[in-house]
C-alpha positions in Angstrom: 90.8 117.3 76.1 87.3 118.1 74.6 85.8 121.2 76.2 82.4 120.4 77.6 80.0 123.4 77.6 79.5 124.7 81.2 75.7 124.4 80.8 76.1 120.6 80.2 78.3 120.2 83.3 75.9 122.2 85.4 72.8 120.3 84.2 74.5 117.0 84.9 75.7 118.1 88.4 72.3 119.5 89.3 70.0 116.8 87.9 71.8 113.5 87.6 72.2 111.7 91.0 74.7 109.2 89.6 78.2 109.1 88.2 78.2 110.4 84.6 80.5 111.2 81.8 80.7 112.3 78.2 81.0 109.5 75.6 80.5 109.2 71.8 82.1 111.3 69.1 82.1 114.5 71.2 84.5 112.7 73.6 86.6 111.0 70.9 89.7 113.2 70.1 90.2 111.1 66.9 86.7 111.8 65.5 85.6 115.2 64.3 82.1 115.9 65.5 79.4 117.4 63.3 77.5 120.5 64.4 74.4 118.3 64.6 76.0 115.7 67.0 74.5 115.5 70.4 76.4 115.2 73.7 76.1 111.6 74.8 76.0 111.4 78.6 76.7 107.9 80.1 74.9 107.5 83.4 76.2 104.7 85.7 73.0 104.0 87.7 73.6 100.4 89.0 70.5 98.4 89.3 68.1 101.4 89.5 64.8 100.9 87.7 64.0 104.5 86.8 63.9 105.6 83.2 67.0 107.6 82.5 67.2 107.1 78.7 66.1 110.5 77.3 67.0 113.4 75.1 66.8 117.1 76.1 67.8 120.4 74.6 69.7 123.2 76.5 69.4 126.2 74.2 71.4 125.0 71.1 72.9 122.0 72.8 71.3 118.5 72.6 72.0 115.9 75.3 71.2 112.2 75.1 71.4 110.3 78.4 72.4 106.7 78.1 72.1 104.5 81.2 74.7 101.8 82.0 73.3 99.3 84.5 76.7 97.6 84.8 80.3 98.3 83.9 82.3 95.5 82.3 84.5 94.7 79.4 81.6 94.9 76.9 80.7 98.3 78.2 84.3 99.5 77.7 84.0 99.5 73.9 81.5 102.3 74.3 83.1 104.3 77.1 86.8 104.0 76.3 87.2 107.7 75.6 84.8 108.9 78.3 85.4 112.3 79.9 84.2 112.1 83.5 81.8 114.9 84.5 80.6 113.6 87.8 82.0 110.7 90.0 81.5 109.5 93.5 84.1 107.7 95.7 81.5 105.1 96.5 81.1 104.1 92.8 84.7 104.5 91.7 84.0 104.7 88.0 87.3 106.3 87.3 89.3 103.5 88.9 87.2 100.9 87.1 88.0 102.6 83.8 91.7 102.5 84.7 91.5 98.8 85.3 89.7 98.2 82.1 92.4 100.1 80.2 94.8 97.4 81.2 92.7 94.9 79.3 93.9 96.4 76.0 91.2 98.2 74.1 92.4 97.0 70.7 91.8 93.3 71.7 88.4 94.1 73.0 87.5 96.0 69.8 88.7 93.0 67.8 86.4 90.7 69.7 83.5 93.1 69.3 84.1 93.2 65.5 84.1 89.5 65.2 80.9 89.3 67.2 79.2 91.8 64.9 80.2 89.8 61.8 78.9 86.6 63.5 75.6 88.5 64.1 75.5 89.1 60.4 76.0 85.4 59.7 73.3 84.4 62.2 70.7 86.1 59.9 71.3 83.6 57.0 68.3 81.5 57.9 65.8 84.4 58.2 67.0 86.0 55.0 66.9 82.7 53.0 63.5 81.8 54.4 61.9 85.0 53.2 63.7 85.5 49.9 60.7 84.4 47.8 58.0 84.1 50.5 58.3 87.7 51.7 61.0 89.6 49.7 60.6 92.8 51.6 61.2 91.1 54.9 64.2 89.3 53.4 65.5 92.6 52.1 65.1 94.2 55.6 67.1 91.5 57.2 69.7 91.6 54.5 70.2 95.3 55.1 70.5 94.7 58.8 73.1 92.0 58.2 75.0 94.4 56.0 75.1 97.1 58.7 76.3 94.4 61.2 79.1 93.6 58.8 80.2 97.2 58.3 80.3 97.8 62.0 82.3 94.6 62.5 84.8 95.5 59.8 85.4 99.0 61.3 86.0 97.4 64.7 88.5 94.9 63.2 90.3 97.9 61.7 90.4 99.5 65.2 87.5 101.9 64.7 84.4 102.1 66.9 81.5 102.9 64.7 79.5 106.1 65.2 76.2 105.9 63.3 76.2 109.5 61.8 79.9 109.2 60.9 79.9 105.5 59.8 80.0 106.0 56.0 82.8 108.5 56.4 84.6 106.0 58.6 84.3 103.4 55.9 85.6 105.8 53.3 88.7 106.4 55.4 89.7 102.7 55.8 93.0 101.6 54.3 92.1 98.1 53.2 94.9 96.1 51.7 93.1 92.7 51.2 91.0 92.7 48.0 88.5 90.2 49.4 87.8 92.4 52.4 87.5 95.5 50.1 85.1 93.6 47.9 83.1 92.5 51.0 82.7 96.1 52.1 81.4 97.0 48.6 78.9 94.1 48.7 77.7 95.3 52.1 77.2 98.8 50.8 75.3 97.4 47.8 73.1 95.5 50.2 72.5 98.7 52.1 71.6 100.3 48.7 74.2 103.2 48.9 74.2 103.4 45.0 70.5 104.4 45.2 71.2 107.2 47.7 69.6 110.3 46.3 67.5 113.3 47.5 64.3 111.6 46.4 65.0 108.4 48.3 66.1 110.4 51.4 63.0 112.6 51.1 60.7 109.6 51.1 62.5 108.1 54.1 62.3 111.4 56.1 58.6 111.6 55.5 58.3 108.2 57.3 60.7 109.3 60.0 58.4 112.3 60.8 55.6 110.0 61.6 57.5 107.2 63.1 56.7 108.1 66.7 53.5 106.1 66.0 55.8 103.1 66.0 57.2 103.8 69.4 60.4 105.6 68.3 61.6 109.0 69.4 62.5 110.5 66.1 63.4 114.1 66.8 67.2 113.7 67.1 67.3 111.2 64.3 65.4 113.7 62.1 67.6 116.6 63.1 70.8 114.8 62.2 69.4 113.6 58.9 68.3 117.1 57.9 71.7 118.5 58.9 73.5 116.0 56.7 71.2 116.7 53.8 71.5 120.5 54.2 75.3 120.0 53.8 75.0 118.0 50.7 76.0 114.7 52.4 73.2 112.8 50.7 74.9 109.4 50.8 75.9 109.8 54.4 72.3 110.8 55.2 70.9 107.8 53.4 73.4 105.5 55.2 72.6 107.1 58.6 68.8 106.8 58.3 69.2 103.2 57.4 71.6 102.5 60.2 69.3 103.9 62.9 66.3 102.2 61.4 68.1 98.9 61.1 69.2 99.0 64.7 65.6 99.7 65.8 63.9 97.1 63.7 66.5 94.4 64.5 65.0 94.1 68.0 61.4 93.7 66.8 59.4 90.5 66.4 58.3 89.4 62.9 54.7 90.2 63.7 55.6 93.8 64.3 57.7 94.0 61.1 54.9 92.5 59.0 52.3 94.9 60.5 54.4 98.0 59.5 56.0 96.5 56.4 54.9 99.2 54.0 56.4 102.2 55.9 59.5 100.1 56.6 59.9 99.5 52.9 59.8 103.2 52.2 62.0 104.2 55.2 64.7 101.7 54.4 64.3 101.9 50.6 63.9 98.1 50.4 64.0 96.2 47.1 61.7 93.3 46.2 64.1 91.9 43.6 64.6 88.4 45.1 67.1 87.3 42.5 69.4 90.3 43.2 69.0 89.9 47.0 69.9 86.2 46.7 73.2 87.1 44.9 74.0 89.8 47.3 73.3 87.6 50.3 75.6 84.9 48.9 78.4 87.5 48.5 77.8 89.0 52.0 78.0 85.5 53.6 81.3 84.9 51.8 82.5 88.3 52.9 81.7 87.5 56.5 83.6 84.2 56.3 86.6 85.9 54.7 86.6 88.5 57.5 86.4 86.0 60.2 89.2 83.9 58.6 91.6 86.8 58.5 
């Protein structure tokens, strides 16, 4: 079992009045954490309205608190390897986890993977609509669709995506079907991984440093990116920056995206080549259909 630093256990016990446990790559025995990885703490707070989603630093240890307002099968994908730190008899998180384990994690992960690939397909219309009218916006949604696809494929192969590890997880896949392997390559091309270089990452990080102006807490994001870059993991850094940004911008309205289009273009290294994006989009759509048909 993963050893949780005593300072983390003490902080949770002293400051979190709810059941809590360690999740994420630090809790996953099958995933090697990087030194830059934070300790993700799931907090089971029921219907409480207080803001518990925050990041703190204890000496050299970073903690990110993630509130769960309900515990169901969809939650299980994210907490399957959880190590309980604090529980209460009245909440019975441990027993609920035991019941969820009977639902067969692999089947839940398969369903989750198919949902992510369907999410990618749902972006067909917005990508097509903006291909020539607003190429940068189309390129943004194409990249978001590609990240959905990658996360879905990993889940279909039994792997829960971890943003900072995701490109490494993709590299480790043993894909026998040529159409799925091609689909992964098309998705990475949509993401722009072949353009991953220190200059592109440097431009992105410059935007990240000022992105708090766009309502996003960037300290942890920046720290992980700089750690990857310092270790020569340039492609992983490029992929990770894009993954976090894509997740954030996918929840925003079009009026917001258009308002900040220029910094988004730089941050996500978007291309305005409509013809190339059109071809890549066609290939990604086919890849999604191939994956769902498997």
